[in-house]
N, C-alpha and C positions, 0 to 999 in steps of 0.2 A: 382395268384390263391387264393382260400380260405385257411385260416390258422386255427390252433386249436381254435382261438378265435371265428371264425365264427361258428365252430362246437359247441362250448359251448353256444354261444349267437348269433343266426342267425341275430339279428338286429344290430350287431356290424358294424359300419361305413355304415349302410344302408341309412343314411341321405345324403350321398355324391352322387353327380351327376355321371353318367356313364363317364368313361374316354373318353375324346374327341378323335375322330377318328384320327385327325392329330397327337396326342401324341402317340397313338398306332402305327401309321405308322412310327413314328420316333424311336421306340425302336431298330430295327435292326441297324440303324445308330449309336445309342448311344453305342451299344455293339462294333460295328466296330471301333468307335472313341476311346473307351477305350482300345481296343486291339492295335490300332496304337499308342496310347500314352503310351503303355506298363504299363497300370494301371490294376492290377488284378481285376477280377470281381468274386464275390462269391455269390452263390444262394443255398438255402436249402429249398426244398418243405415243406410247412406247417408252415413256419416261416416268419415273416416280417423282413425288413432290420433293424428295431430297435433291434430285438432279436439277429441277427448276430453281429451287432455292439456291443451290450452289452456283448455278449459271448467273442468276440475278445478283448474287453477292459479288461475284467477280466483276460484272459490268458496273454495278453501283460503286464499287471501290474505284474503278477507273474514272467514273464521273465525279469523284471527289466526296462521296457520301461516307459518313461513319455508319457502318452496317451492324445491325444486331439481329442475330438469328434466334428467335425465341423457341427454344427446344431443350429438352433434357437428353436428347439422343446423342450418344457418344460418337456416332458416325460423323457428325457435323464438325467435330474437333479438327478434322483434316483440312477444313476450309478456313480456319482461324488465321488471321494476320494481325498486324498492328492496327488495321482499319476495319477488320471484320471480326466481330466477337460473338460469342455465344451468350445469350441471356437465358439462364436456367431458372425457371420459376421455382419458388420455394415450395417445399412439401413438408407435411406433418409438423407445421408450426415453425419450420426453419426458414430463414430469409432467402431471397433469391440470390443467385450467384452470377457474376459476369466473368466469363473465361476469355482471357486474351492469350497470347502465345506463352507467357510465363506460366499461367495456370494450367494450360494443356500439357506442357512439358513436365511440370511437377506432378500432375495427376497420373500420367502414363509412364513416367520415368524415361522420357525420350529427349532429344535435343532440338527437334524441329516438328511442328504440328503436322507437316506432310508425312512424317513417319507413322502417323496413325494408320494410314492405309496399309503399310507394311506390317504393322502390329496386328491389325485385324486379319490380314492375309495369313499370318503365321499362326495365330491363336484361334482363328475362326470366330464365328458369331452364332451362337445357338438360337438367338432370336430370329435370325434370317436364314437359318439352316446353311450357313457358310461353313464348309468342313474344316479349313485350315490344315495344320500338320499335326498328326497324333503325337501326344506327349509334350506339346509346347503350349504353355499357358502364358498369361500376360507378363509375369516377371521374367520368365526365360526369354520370351520374345523381346522384351525391352533390353535385356542384357546382351542378346545377340546383336540387336540393332545399334546399341551403343558402341560395339566393336566394328561392325561391318557397314553400318550406315543404311543400306537398302537390302531388300530381300534378294534382288538379283545378284548383288555382290556376295551375299551370304551363300546363296545356292551354288555360286561358282567357286566357293572357298571351302567346301565341305571336307577337303583333304586335311584341313586344320583341326577338324572335329574328331570325336571318338565315340565309340559305343552306339547305343540305340539312337541317340540324337543324330549322329552322322547318318545312320541307316535310314531313319525316317525322312530326313531332309532329302536324301537321294532318291528314296523309293516314292516319295510323295511330292516330288519337284513340280510336276505338272498341276497337281491339285493345289499346291501352294500358290502358283501363278494364277490359276483360275480363281482362287479365293481372293487374291488381291484385286483381280479384275472386277469381281462381284462387289467388293467393298469400296471401290473407287466411285466417288460421286462425280457425275459428268458435269463439265463446266463449259461445254461448247455446243449447246443446242441451237438448231436453226430456228431461232425465234427472236424477233425484234421488239423489245419492250418499250413502252412510252412512260417514262418516269413522271412526266407532267400529269398523267392521268392517275397517278398513285398518291397524290397529295391527300392529306386528311380532310374529310368533309363531315359536316354534321349529318346525323342519320335522317332519313326520309320518314318523318312521323306518319305521313299518310299511308305509307306502305307497312311501317312497323306496327302501328296500333292494331290493325286487323290480325296480323301474325301473332302478336303477343296475346291477343284475346283468344284466338283459336287454340294456341298452345298452353294457355293459362299461365304465362310467364309474368305474373303480376309484379313481383318484386323487381325483376329485371326491367320491366316497363317503367317502374318508378325511378330506377337508377339511371336509365338512359334517357327517358322522355319526360323527366320531371318538368323541365322548363317548357318543352314543346307541348306537353299535355296541358299545362297551365295556360299557354297562349291560345290553344284551341278552345279551351273552356271559356276564355274571355272573348271568343269570337274573332281573334286576330289571325287565325290560321296558323299553319305550321311554320316554324322558324326556318328561314331560307338557308340553303347550304352555304357554308363559309369555307373557302379554300385557304389552306395554310401553305404558303410558299417558303422556299429556302430563305428568300430575302427577308420575309416577315420575322423569321426566327434567328436573325443574326448569322445567316450562312446556311443553316439547316434546321429543320423542325426537330423538336425533341420528341423522342418516342416514349420515354418513360417519365414524363413530367414536363410542364411548360409547353413551349411550341406554339403558343397562340390559341385562339378560340377554336374549340372543337377538337383539340389534340388530346384532351384528357377527359374521360368520362367521370361522372359523379361516383364517388366511392359507394354510394347507396345509403349509408347510415344517415347522412345529412338530409336525405329526402324523406326520412321517416319521422313521423310525429313522436314526441316524447312527453312524459309527464310534465304538466304545467299547472301548478297549484292555482293560478289565477283563472284557468280555463275550466276547472271542474269544481264540483261541490261535494267534497269528501268530508264526512263528519265522524267524530269519535263519540259513540254512545256509551259513556262510562259512568253515567248517573241514571237513577230511576226515571228522572224527568226526560232525559234524552232517549232512553229506551222506549218510553211511552210514546214519544213523538214518532219514533221509527215504527213502532207497532201500528200506530194509526195510519201511517203511510202504507204499510204492507197490507193492512186490512182493506184499503181502498183500491187495490190493484188486483188484476187477475193473474199476473205473472211477475216473477222477480228472479234475479240471479242470486246464487248462494255459494259461499266458499268457506272453507275452514282453514284456520292456522293452527298448527300443532307443534309438538316437540320433536317429531321425527317422521320418517317415511314409512315405518312399519305401523300400519293402522291398528294392529293388535296390541301394541305396547305404547303407542303415542298417546299423549294426553292433549285434550282440547285446550288451546290457548285463547282462541277467539273465533268469531263468526263475522263474515262480511255479507252485505246485502246491496243490491242495486235494482231499482225499479224503473229507471229510465237512463238512457245514455248520458254520461257526463256526471252522474251522481253516484254516491256510495255511502254506506254506513259501516263502521267497524265496532263490534261489540266485544270487549275483553271478557274472558271467562276465567273465573278463579281456578287455579290448578288443584286446589283442595289438598287433602292429606295424601301425601305420596305413598303412604302405607296401605291405602285401599283404593279401589276403583272410583273414578269420579262420580259414577252413578249412585254411589253409596255415601257421597259427601253432601251434607245438607246445603252448604253454601252454593255448590254447583247446581244441585237439583233445583233450588229455589229460583236461580236466575234462568235456567233453561225452561222451567215450567211457564215463564212469562211468554215464551215463544211457541208453546204447544198449540194454541189455537190456530196460528198461521201455518206452522209446519205440518199440521195434521188436517188441514182443510183440503178435501178432495176436489174442490172446485177450482183450486189454484194450480198454476203450473210453476214448478221450481226448476230453474235452469242451472246446470252445473257443468264443470269441466272435470272429467274423470270422476263421475258420480260414485263409482264403486268404493273409492277410497273415502270420500266424504261420508258415504252411508255407513261404512264400518266404524269410522270415528264417532259418528253421532250415536250409533248403537252402543258403542263402548261407553258413551256418556249417559246412556239410558233414555235416549230420545227416539221416539217413533215418528216416522215420516209417512204422511198420508197423501201428500200432494202428488199430482201427475208430474213426471220428471222428464226433462229434455237434456240429454248429455251432449254437449258440443263436441267433445272428443270422439264419441261414438258416431255422431252425425258425419264428421269429417272422415272417419274410418270407412263408413259405408260409401261415401262419395269418392274418396281417393284412398283406397286401401294400401297403395304402395308408398305413400308419402308419410312424413312425420306428422304427429298429431298433438304434440305438446302446445301449450297455450302461447309460449313465446314465439314459436314458429308460426302458428296460425295468426297471431296478431300482426306479424310483419307481412305475411303473404296476403291475408284477406283484408286487413284494415290499414296497412301501411303505418303501423304503430310499433315502436320499440318499447317493450315493457321495462319496468324498473328491475334491474338484476337483483336476485336474492342475495348475492354476495355483497351488495351495498349495505345490507342489514347484518348479515351473519358473518361476513368475512369469507376468505377463501376456504375451500374444502381442506380438511385435515383435522388433527386432534384438537386444534385450538378454535375450530369453528363454533360459533355460538348456536343456540336454538332460539326460536321465537319467544320462548319463556324468558330469555335473558334480555330482550329488547323492550324498552318502555312502550306502552300502548300507543302513545302519540307518535312514535316513530314507525310503528307497525302500520298505523292507520292508512297512510297513502298507498303503501304496497298492497295491503289487503283489499282496500276499496277498489283499487285499480283492477285487481283480479276479478272481482265481481262485475265491475263495469265492463271490462273487455269481454267477459263471458256472455253478458247480456247482448253486446253488440254482435258477437260471433253467432249467437242464436238467430238473430234477425237475418244474417247472411245465409246460414245453413237451412233455415226454414224455407226460404225462397228457393234455394237450390234443390231441396228435396221435393218440393212441390206437394200436391195433395194426393195424387194417386199413382206416383211413379213406382217402378220396381224397388228403387232404393228406399222410398218411403215405407213401403210394405215390409221390407227387411228390417228397417229401423224400428218400426212400431210393433211388429209381431214377433221378432226374433231377438234383436240386440238389446232393446230396453227391458223386455220381460226377463232376460237372462241375467241382468245385473244383480238383482237381489238374490237370485239363486246362487250365483258365484260368490257373492258376499257371505251368504250363510255357510257355504262350503268352506270358505277360507277361514271364517271365524270359528266354525265348529271343528274343522279338521276332517280327515277321512280315516275311518277305522280299517286296518289291514288285518286280514286273517293270515297270520304268520305261519300257522300249521299248514294251511292249504298251499301257501307259496313255497314252503320247504318241500312239501310232497311233490309239487310241480317241478322244483329244481332237481330232485332226485330222479324223477321220471325222465327229464331232459338229459341228465348225465347218463342214464341207462341207454337212451336212444343213441347218444353220441358213441358210447362204447360199442354198441352193436354195429353202427356204421363204420367205425374204425376197424372192427374185426372183419367186416365184409370187404372193405377196401384192401386190407392186407391179404385176404384169401384170394382176391382176384388179381393181385399184383404179380 
């Protein structure tokens, strides 16, 4: 709601867009999440969060706490002291920063963090629609403050100044003082906090689990409730709350590491499963005998997952390096494929054709279901190698797209979110991106095998998840079966064949548009 700043200056933050409806609708969930996480929430009518944080930071410092305000907002710099610091989260891969008085003064070119208020008052703040003084930016404001100390002294000393700067400071004196008032974070709110109620506690698993399930925050649930979820599965019930007091942490709990039990959440990656050679049965089918064993297995099942390994991402030019299969979770086969003569397509190379023909009966069996992740790519690669596919196909990427169109659909993401599994990074095999990165053709088959088999294995597991979510007769299932999957081979054909353009017709259209523009221009000038 409105604050005292809106009452003083109705245009305060008036330049901001209306809060999006989806954010408004999320507010009840945010409060429920905070309660379940046992995070206290504090509100006070007429004040902004900045004011309450400022007020609490002052009181906490008096109580002997080391205070960290987690925010990138420059306004908070005015609150920084030797005991109150800003913790600025990292962005774009950069590390987090902690600002004390020295960092604030260096950043803004001032001598005291309290001068941030004067600085904002002089230069204004477009984010909050605080006007400031025309013609004064951050560097000029810092230079003036280094000489005069405060805005009030500066405004009383305009006789020392010249030109437009003097004129603006005198003409906009009241606006400057108003801007400083608007930029000042209030630190004397009529509210009595209880710091004992703000100690870190373990989350309430009984309240969090239904929330995470409702919001489909599966990865977050594993990060936060890994241990709690395990204890419930064992029938032990949720882990009881554990308070961390100042005494337990040698005088004060740690906010960014340490601080006793419950003070630090799991980073997430540790809660995810990873490749374990002892826990899976991944095999390399690099001989006729091994391929025969694989084909017997595939002949005996109605569905299997399939993936390709290639020399590149462009399916029109990539050469098939290998195929992977999985017919049940935890198993997989990798079949290396000869690259053949680079001077001609693989479908014209006898060594490639001979090997792929072994798999024709399985891949062309219309009674079987082939499961893939991003089937369009694999389909184009197989067609480039001369292989026809007759199986029914289930694409896990498209299934997730139908179910969650606004989310990511890559296999690495789906494995983490849906299965709690972190896949082998491709950079472990090929190296980092760049001119020196290898291709799958450069890697020995025995090293490719675990990566390729894992792809097929995970794809099979994802299919089980998405089959259940799609159901039998849901709208999503009908869209998947009647629109998305039938469209895949059509798009693959178009991308492989290309699209013919009638350049004469396009040029004629361009000339017509130019003539229309000329007529409009003449009409506008005639009416001007």
